[in-house]
N, C-alpha and C positions, 0 to 999 in steps of 0.2 A: 504494500500500500504506500502510495506517495504521501510523504508528510512534509508540510511546509515547516521550515525551521522556525520561523517566528512571525511571518506575515499573518498566519492564522491563529496565533497564540491567543488572541483576545477572545476567540470563540470558545476555546477550551477552558480558559480561565473562567469564563462566565458560567460554565457548567459546574466547575469544581468549587466555586465560592458561594453558591446559593445556599448551602447548608447552614452557614453560620456567619453572622456579621463580624465575629471576632476571629475569623480564620487568620492564621499566621501568613504574612505575605511571602516569606521565603518558601513555606510549604506549597503555596499556590504556584509559585514559579517552578519549584521542583516537580510538582505533579504535572504541570504542563510539559516540562522537559521530558519526563518519563513517558508520557503518552505519545509525544511526538518522536521520541527517540533521538532528539537532536543533540543531546549531550552538551548543550551550552550552559555555562555557569550563569548565575543570576547577575553577576558583575558584568559579564560580557553582553548580556541582553541590554542592560541599562547603558553600557558604553555604546552599543549599537544605536539605541534610541537617541542618545546625546549626539552621536555623529550625524545621524539623519537630520536632526534639528540644526546642527551646525552647518551642514551642507546646504540645507534648504534656506536657512536665514541668510547665509552668505550670498548665495545666488540671487535671492530676492532683493537684498539690499543693494547689490551691485546693479541689478536691472533698474530698480526704482530710482537710484541716485544719478543715473546717466542723464544727459540732456535728452529730453523727450521721453524719458522713462515713464512718466505719468502722461504727459501731454499727447503722445501718439499711441498710447495703449488703451483701447476702448474699455478694457476690463476695469481699469482704475482711474481713467481720466476724470479730473474734477470738473464738473460742469458749472455753469451759472446756477446759483442757488435755486432750487425748484420753487421755493416759496416766492421767488422774485421773477417768475416767468413773465408776468404782466409788465414789470419794469423793463425786462430784457426786450420784450416786443416793442415797447414804447421807444426805447433808445434806438433800436434798429430802424423803426419807422421814421426817426429823425435823422437818418443817414449815418448812424454811429456804429455800423456793423464792424468796422475795423477796430474801433475802440473797445467794443464788447469782446471781440475775439482776443484782442491784446490783453484784456483784463482776465479772460479765462486762461490764457497762456501763462500769465504771471502767477496766478494761483497754483498752476501745475509746476511752474519753476520753483515756487516756494516749497512745494511738497518734495520735489527732487532734491533741493538743498537740504531739507530737514532729514531726509532718509539717510544721509551720510552719518548722522548721529546715532543710528540704530544699532550698529554692529556690537559695540561694547556692552550695551544694555542686554542684548540677546545672549551674548557669551556669558555674562554674569548669571543670568537665569538658568541657562543650560547646565553650567557647572554645579549648580545647586540641586539639580534633579535627584530625587531620592528613589529607592526601590519602590516605595509606595506610589510615587508619581509614575514610575515605569509600569506598574501593574495597571493603573488607571488608563494609561495610554494604550497598553496592549489590549485592554478590554473595550476600548472606545471605538469610535467611528474612524473613517479614513482621514479625518482631520483632527484626531484627538491630540496629537503632538502639537499641532498649531494652537489648539485651544488651551493647552497647558502653557505655551509660551505667551499667549494673549493674556491669560489671567495673571501671569507673573510680571508682565512688562508694560501693560497699558498705561499705568500711572506714571512711571518714570519716562516712558516715551513721550507722553504729553508734556511733561515738564521740560524735556530737552527740545522737543519739536516747536513748541509755541513761540519762543523767542526768535528762532530762525525764521519761522513763517512770518512773524510780525515785521522783521527787518526786510525780508524780501518783498512783502506787500507794500511797504512804505516807499519802495523805489518806483512804483508805478503811479502815474498821475491820476488815472481813473478812480483809484481808491479814494481820492479826495471827495469824489462825488457820491460815493456809496452811502455813507452815513446820512447826509442830508436828504438824499433821495428816499431812503428807507423811512426816515422819520416823517417826511412829508406824506409818504404813502400810508403810513400807519395812522395818520390823523384822519384819513378818509373813513366815514362811518360804514359799519357793516363789512369791513374787510378783515381777513385773517392777519393778525399782527405778525411781523417778521423780526428775526433776530439780526441786528446790524453788526454782530460781532464776527467779522470775516476771519479774524485770527483763529477763533474757535472752530468755525466751519471748515477751514482748510486743514487745520491740525487734525480734526476728527477724521476727515476723509483721507488724509495722507496716511494715518495709522491704519485705517480700515483697508486701504489699498495695499499696504505692505503685507498685511495678514492674508489678503486674498492671494498674493503671489506666493507666500510661504505655504499656504494650504495646497496650492497647485504643485509646488515642489514636493511636498510630503506625499501627495497622491502618486506622483511619478516614481518616487523611491519605492513606494509600496507595490506598485503595479508594473513598472517597467524595469527589467533587469539592466538596461543600458544606463539608467539613472543611478545605479549603485556603483559609485565611483571608487570604492575601496574594498579590500578583502573583507573587512569587518561588516560592511553593509551587505555584501554578497552573502556572507555566512548567516547573518541574523535575519535578513529579509528574503533570502533566496530559497530555492527548493533543493531537496536531495536529488 
């Protein structure tokens, strides 16, 4: 019988852990190893997961931080704020299409600049991954490792990203018109109020975009043998 060394571990762990909420984590991993016949140590499993996250976050950060990493990637491109669509239409009707697109490009440039700050934050979280974290990832969905990283790094990422985003947005003239336009629009009766905080908007979507890329990298490592770029990844995520 073909046994997946670790890509299918989460399915088996789900079976062996249902009996007790207090089950020992090492026993869970050992049981999974025994059933799979993979012979991998718990330490090696966690190392494999850490390496998968390291590879995925590195690739994603490099992609996102390049020029046009956000702007020309439909998956993560930051658009004109949805709640300001009416404002966008009005500006375009006044012949300001170029200014609107320049504004959109600048938001994405800010996200690209901020993404350069992500790598050390990701590395710090990955090095702190415990065996318990590893079990949760193995039992989880195809983006479980990404979700672990997201829960561990969202707050520090926001703290690092926001100042960079703010500086980048200050470089573009159209942002001078953003706040007064929003405030004027919000004074119109019976309209949904908008948040004029562009710094927060771009920061949030920049972080979301980065995690979309990491989730895609994680899925590739789980599903595509070509994405397993080291012997450890091949051993942990490969097949016999």
